[in-house]
N, C-alpha and C positions, 0 to 999 in steps of 0.2 A: 505491499499500500503506501503511495505516493504523499509524502509529508505537503503540509497545506499549513501556507500561511497565519499564523493565530490570529484572532480577533482579536478590536482595540480594546472594548471592553468586554465584562461579564461581571452576571449580577451575584452577592454578596449576600449570609447572611449576616444579620443583624438584631440586638435591641437595641430599641429604640428610647430616649426617657424623655419627652415632652411636657408641659403644664399637670407635673404630678403623675401622671398615665404612666405604663410602661406596656410595650410591646413589641412582638417578632415579628418579624417582617425584611427586606430584602433591599437595597441598594447599589448599582450600575457603578463599577470602578474598575479605572483603566486599566489596561494590561500593562505589564512592562515585558520584553523580548531587550532576549540579544540577540545584535544585530554586531555582526561582523563584519568588516568594513575590506576586503583581500583585493589588494594591487598584485596586476600581474601575476598572481597565484600563489602570492605571500599577504596572512591576514597586517594587518598594517594596527588597527584597530577595537578594541568592541565593546559597544556603547550599551546601556539599558535603555532602551529605547522604544514608543510607540511601533507597533509593526505597520506604518500608515506611510504613505510617497514616499517609497523607499527608496523608487531612484531620482528621485526631490535628493533626498539625502546624501547617496553616493555621488552624488555633482555638485551638491553645496559642501559637503564635509573637503570635498578634493582640492576644490578652489578657494574654499572658508581659512584652509589649513596650508595652502603654500603648495600644496602639489601639484595639481595638475590645471591648468583651465580646460572651461568644457570642448574647447574645439582638438584638446589634446587626448582626449578621454575617446578609443574604440568604439565601447561596448560596456554596458551592463545588465550582467543579469540576476534578477533576484531569485535565491537559491534557500527553500525552506527547509533545515534538517531539522532533524531530531531534539537538538538541544537550542535550535535559535533559528538568523535565516543568516545566510550569506552571503554578503551583493561581492561577491566577484566582479570590480572593473579591472576591465584588459588598457594600460594605456600607450599611447606612439611612444616611440622609444625616444624623440627628445622629454617626455617628463623621466626618463628614469633617473639622471642622475638626482633631482629636486625629488625624487622618489626616495633613493639610498639615504638624500641629507638630512629628512625629517626626523626619520630613526625613533617612528611612534611605534609603545607596543604598550597600550593603557586601553584597564579594566574601567568604564567611567561613568560609577553613579550619574544619578540624576541630577543629583541639584552641584554637580563641578565640573568645570570645563574645562579646566587643567593637568586630570590624570593622568601618570604614567609619564611624561613629558621626562627626556634624560638628562638635561640640564637647568639653572637658574640662569640663562640667554636665553634661555629657547623662553621658559616663562615673559622674562621680561622685550621681549622681542621689538625694535621698532617696529613701528604700525605704516602700512602704505598713507602716502600723505593721498589727502580726497582731492580730485581733480573740482578744478575750477567752473561754476558754473553758474547758470543766473537763477538755478534754483534758491524762491524765494516763501516766505511761507506766513497767514495772517494768525494774530492769535486765535482769533473763530474757529479756522480750520484744524489747528491745533487742538484743539475740542470736539471737531467734528471729529475727526482721527480716530480718537481714542473712542466714541461712543461705535465709531463705523467696524471697530475692528471685535466690541462688545458680540456686533450681530452676527460673526463672519467664527462664530465657534463652539460646532454642533455637538465636539465629544462632551469639553466642558460644561457646555450644557446637560450631557445627562451622566456627567463625573463630578464634576466640581473638581476636579482633579487634575489637568492638566493647562499646560503653557499657551500661550500662540504667541505669533510673528508675523504680521501682514507690512503689507506694501501702500504708500499715498502717493497720487499723485496730481496736482496739480487741476484743475478741471474734469478730474476723470473719478476722486475719490480714493476710497479701497478696491485694489483693482486683484491682491492677490493674500490670501494666508496659507498658513500651513499651522497645523498644531503638533505637539508632544509633552510626554510628561516631564521629559528634561526642558530648558530655556532655552539652553543653544542646541540641541536638536532643530530644533520647533525652528532658529535662523537657520542656521543650516539649510533645512528643508525652503524654508523661501529660496535661498540663496541657490538656490539647484533649483528651484523652478523658477527665477527670473534668468536664468543662465540658460535656462533651456528655451526659454523667449525669446535668445537673446536680447536680453536687459543686464547682462551682470556682468557689466564694464561703465563707470561712471554716472550713476543712478539719480537721472534727476526727480527725487523724489527723497519720501522718506520712512526709514524702518521706523514703527509701530511696535510697541511692547509690549508684554503681559507682567512682565519680570522686573527681580533692579536689575542695572546694569553693572555689570563686572569686567575684571581689561579685557578678560576674553571675548566677555559681547562687542566692546572695540573698535578688538584685535578685526575682526571678523565683520562688523559692518564696515572697517577700514577696507579690506580687504578686498568687498563689494564694491568700493567707490562710493559707499551713501555719503549722503553731506549731510546727513538728520540722523537719531535718534531721539523718539519719540517714546518714553516707558511709565510707568503709571507706577511704579516704585523709584524711589532714591536709589544712586549710584554709589558705589569706593569712591573715598579716595585719589585710587587709582588709574579708577577709571575713567573720575575728569582730567587730570592730568595726562591723560593718554589723549583724550578726547581734546585736549588742546593743542598736544605734537599735531593730533596726526593733522588738526584744521578738519574738525564733525563738529558741526554745533549739538549739543547735546541737553533735552531737556526731561525734565521727570517730574515725578512726585505730581502727574496732571489727571486731575480729578474733578469732575464739571463743572465749575467756571474758573478756575484755578491751574496754575503750572509751574514750575524753576526750573528757570532756565541756568547752564553751568557750564558753559565751554561754549567762546565764539556765536555772541547772538545776532551776530550779526545779517543770519538770513531767516531771520525775524519780525516781520515787518511792526512794533512795537511804535503807539502814541506818542510822542516826547519824551523818546529810549535819551536826550542830552542827559538828562542828569544821573543818567543810572551808569554806572564804572562796572564792567567788571574786569 
């Protein structure tokens, strides 16, 4: 019998206490599946991830980790196994040296984006510089983008336990979104979806995240050439420093009618910004 890709969620028995009453019932919970990313026959990373949009995951991981650009990928095969899923990614010859240089072999829990790297230098690698563009956004569009992402989270709607990453474009709104139990996996899947549509270089739009912003999320956004990150939670201090270095606009803690800008505010069209110094 051939193996099948696991489902994205399944019911779990629970005991619910609410309003002083106790009842037995079920809740849908997201699935975590070991996903191996194998490049040219050798496993490079194993991540715990949601078993959906896996080809996007393959392309996005290769791109944001600096292993290969989309045009350097010859093929991706999604191979279910008894232990998980093996993403078999075959690269063109020119990507071989980059693959060797990465030297990653990691098993990543869902909350971590730097697990298994083999040097302190790799953890703090310099980000790609964000390309110059005419992209600008109004404050009300930032709040609109955050609201729009909430409407593109079907797995979160049934489980309340996964992250999302979306891409917002001026005049078009939220055009793509991907979900995963891991925040960095969701961003990789979005990166792959953008790259497969020919939008993986020099984006003219904002990445919209449901998670906190850590240093690895900024590294991945910079690798995509994104000019802006919008996030619902706070950034780390190191992430702010890296966004400054990369030339990337970072706005976070975006809720209801407010948000906070931490790096490169020039892309946000504020009223009376002259008295604000960052």
